[in-house]
MIMAR-919652 format. One record per residue (C-alpha): x negated, y negated, z. Coordinates in steps of 0.5 Angstrom, whole numbers, padded with zeros to 4 digits, always signed. Example, Ala and Ser with C-alpha at 12.3 -4.5 7.8 and 13.67 -1.06 7.14 Angstrom:
! MIMAR-919652
-0025+0009+0016
-0027+0002+0014
! end
This chain:
! MIMAR-919652
-0096-0122-0047
-0090-0118-0044
-0090-0111-0041
-0085-0107-0038
-0086-0104-0031
-0082-0098-0029
-0083-0095-0022
-0078-0090-0017
-0074-0095-0016
-0073-0099-0022
-0076-0103-0029
-0078-0109-0029
-0082-0114-0034
-0088-0118-0033
-0092-0123-0038
-0099-0124-0038
-0103-0130-0039
-0108-0127-0045
-0115-0129-0041
-0111-0123-0037
-0116-0119-0033
-0115-0112-0031
-0114-0114-0024
-0108-0117-0025
-0105-0112-0028
-0106-0108-0022
-0104-0113-0018
-0097-0114-0022
-0097-0105-0021
-0097-0107-0013
-0092-0113-0013
-0086-0109-0017
-0086-0102-0015
-0089-0103-0007
-0094-0097-0009
-0101-0099-0006
-0104-0091-0010
-0101-0089-0016
-0101-0087-0023
-0100-0089-0030
-0098-0087-0036
-0097-0090-0043
-0094-0089-0050
-0089-0083-0053
-0091-0078-0051
-0093-0081-0044
-0101-0081-0044
-0105-0083-0036
-0108-0090-0037
-0114-0089-0033
-0115-0096-0030
-0121-0094-0025
-0125-0094-0032
-0125-0101-0032
-0128-0106-0028
-0122-0111-0025
-0126-0117-0028
-0125-0114-0035
-0120-0116-0039
-0113-0114-0041
-0116-0114-0048
-0121-0108-0047
-0116-0104-0045
-0115-0098-0050
-0108-0100-0052
-0104-0106-0053
-0100-0109-0047
-0096-0113-0051
-0088-0109-0052
-0092-0103-0048
-0088-0099-0042
-0092-0097-0037
-0089-0091-0033
-0092-0092-0025
-0092-0086-0020
-0094-0085-0013
-0101-0082-0013
-0101-0079-0006
-0094-0076-0007
-0095-0069-0007
-0089-0067-0011
-0092-0070-0016
-0099-0068-0016
-0098-0060-0014
-0094-0058-0019
-0097-0061-0025
-0103-0056-0024
-0098-0050-0027
-0094-0053-0031
-0093-0050-0037
-0094-0052-0044
-0086-0053-0044
-0084-0056-0039
-0091-0061-0040
-0086-0062-0047
-0080-0064-0043
-0084-0069-0039
-0085-0073-0046
-0077-0075-0045
-0079-0079-0038
-0080-0085-0044
-0077-0092-0044
-0070-0093-0042
-0070-0087-0037
-0068-0089-0031
-0066-0084-0025
-0064-0085-0017
-0068-0082-0011
-0062-0080-0007
-0057-0075-0009
-0050-0078-0010
-0051-0083-0016
-0050-0090-0015
-0043-0092-0019
-0046-0099-0022
-0042-0100-0026
-0044-0101-0034
-0044-0109-0038
-0037-0111-0039
-0036-0111-0048
-0036-0118-0050
-0029-0121-0052
-0032-0123-0059
-0037-0117-0061
-0042-0120-0066
-0042-0115-0072
-0046-0116-0078
-0044-0115-0085
-0047-0110-0090
-0044-0113-0098
-0049-0107-0101
-0045-0104-0098
-0038-0105-0097
-0038-0106-0090
-0040-0109-0083
-0045-0106-0077
-0041-0106-0071
-0040-0103-0064
-0034-0099-0063
-0029-0098-0057
-0031-0093-0051
-0033-0086-0053
-0028-0081-0051
-0033-0075-0052
-0038-0078-0046
-0035-0072-0041
-0036-0066-0046
-0044-0069-0048
-0045-0069-0041
-0043-0063-0040
-0048-0061-0045
-0054-0064-0041
-0053-0060-0035
-0052-0054-0040
-0058-0055-0043
-0062-0057-0037
-0060-0050-0033
-0061-0046-0039
-0069-0048-0039
-0071-0048-0031
-0079-0047-0033
-0077-0053-0038
-0073-0058-0033
-0077-0058-0026
-0076-0062-0021
-0082-0065-0022
-0079-0066-0030
-0072-0069-0027
-0076-0072-0020
-0070-0068-0016
-0067-0062-0015
-0065-0058-0023
-0058-0057-0019
-0057-0065-0016
-0059-0068-0022
-0054-0064-0027
-0048-0065-0021
-0051-0073-0022
-0051-0073-0030
-0044-0071-0031
-0041-0076-0026
-0037-0083-0029
-0042-0088-0027
-0049-0085-0027
-0053-0087-0033
-0059-0082-0035
-0064-0085-0042
-0070-0081-0045
-0069-0074-0042
-0062-0074-0045
-0063-0076-0052
-0068-0072-0053
-0063-0066-0051
-0058-0069-0056
-0063-0070-0061
-0065-0063-0062
-0058-0060-0060
-0055-0064-0066
-0062-0064-0070
-0061-0071-0071
-0066-0077-0070
-0064-0081-0065
-0066-0090-0066
-0065-0093-0059
-0065-0099-0059
-0067-0103-0053
-0063-0111-0053
-0066-0114-0048
-0074-0113-0052
-0071-0110-0059
-0076-0104-0059
-0074-0097-0063
-0076-0091-0058
-0074-0085-0062
-0073-0078-0061
-0074-0073-0065
-0077-0076-0070
-0077-0074-0077
-0070-0070-0076
-0067-0071-0084
-0062-0075-0081
-0060-0080-0075
-0057-0085-0072
-0057-0090-0068
-0054-0093-0061
-0056-0100-0057
-0059-0099-0050
-0057-0105-0046
-0060-0103-0040
-0056-0099-0037
-0050-0096-0042
-0052-0093-0049
-0048-0095-0054
-0046-0092-0061
-0047-0097-0068
-0043-0095-0074
-0042-0097-0081
-0035-0099-0082
-0032-0100-0090
-0028-0107-0089
-0027-0113-0095
-0031-0118-0096
-0035-0122-0093
-0036-0117-0090
-0035-0121-0084
-0030-0116-0080
-0030-0109-0079
-0022-0107-0079
-0022-0100-0082
-0020-0095-0078
-0025-0091-0074
-0023-0085-0078
-0027-0088-0083
-0033-0090-0079
-0040-0088-0081
-0045-0086-0076
-0051-0082-0079
-0055-0084-0084
-0061-0080-0088
-0067-0080-0084
-0071-0085-0089
-0066-0090-0089
-0070-0096-0086
-0066-0101-0088
-0059-0099-0084
-0065-0099-0078
-0067-0106-0080
-0059-0109-0080
-0057-0105-0074
-0064-0109-0070
-0061-0116-0073
-0055-0113-0070
-0058-0112-0063
-0062-0119-0064
-0054-0122-0064
-0052-0119-0058
-0059-0121-0054
-0057-0129-0056
-0050-0127-0053
-0054-0123-0046
-0051-0116-0048
-0057-0113-0044
-0059-0112-0036
-0066-0114-0033
-0064-0107-0028
-0071-0109-0024
-0068-0116-0022
-0061-0116-0023
-0056-0119-0018
-0052-0113-0015
-0045-0113-0010
-0043-0108-0005
-0035-0105-0007
-0036-0103+0000
-0039-0109+0005
-0040-0114+0000
-0047-0115+0001
-0052-0117-0006
-0058-0114-0007
-0063-0115-0012
-0066-0110-0018
-0064-0102-0018
-0069-0101-0013
-0066-0105-0008
-0059-0102-0009
-0061-0094-0008
-0065-0096-0002
-0058-0100+0000
-0054-0094-0002
-0058-0089+0002
-0058-0093+0008
-0051-0096+0008
-0047-0089+0004
-0045-0094+0000
-0044-0092-0008
-0039-0097-0011
-0043-0103-0014
-0044-0107-0020
-0047-0112-0023
-0046-0119-0021
-0048-0126-0024
-0053-0131-0022
! end
């Protein structure tokens, strides 16, 4: 079984044999996150997974959840910032905390790491949709990103009782400055804000795992995004001529919004992501090689990159092949 662990330093994927035990899970959490005392949450909205209630020798199958394909969020138990404020958290802030789910990545430093997105493939896969007379494809870069970043920052500033330091993992003002920089990448908090603002369900498909995360679920309409580990790309339906293997219509004709119950388009989007997965259009932020553009040192994983940035003041980094 494969499980994704997300801690303060980044995310990683671990594989367990069928006979793995609670002790094996605890060992992997400590090894991957370097946290010896921790709390574990899972699901959406996040729910606590109380490992201390089980014998360490018990099988992982005894847990109340299926770990295969699940993401576990790990946080330090002895961090005062994580244990003090939740005791007086409002219902609204608890609702915002739901956003701290899959895909969310935050730096502990106030200044963001300039980790560039994975370059767009030269031969971007496209999926024929003959029944719709169209092709499913990823368009070019979205020029509306600065406006969307500003919208997120405004929403956070407008509800300080919701988007607290605990929810954002740093001071709200610092977070707002960070999210408005070009090289910063957000995640589920941003998806939650944008989905509610536009009154649309956002379906985010993780290329690496093909997992679908839904935000503002049950909205009357939906849009779909591809999550590559660092960056989100939009999926569009573009009119095309038979055999619909190539989208060649002007972008003005692209369709980006579908009915909320259109499951056929969601399945097609997942098929497109499967093609992207085959071309390795994703970044494993927990173990990727990252080269500093200032001093040239190569580190591994989001956590080491953040540590290097804080120690040296070097924030210009990019993923390099291994």
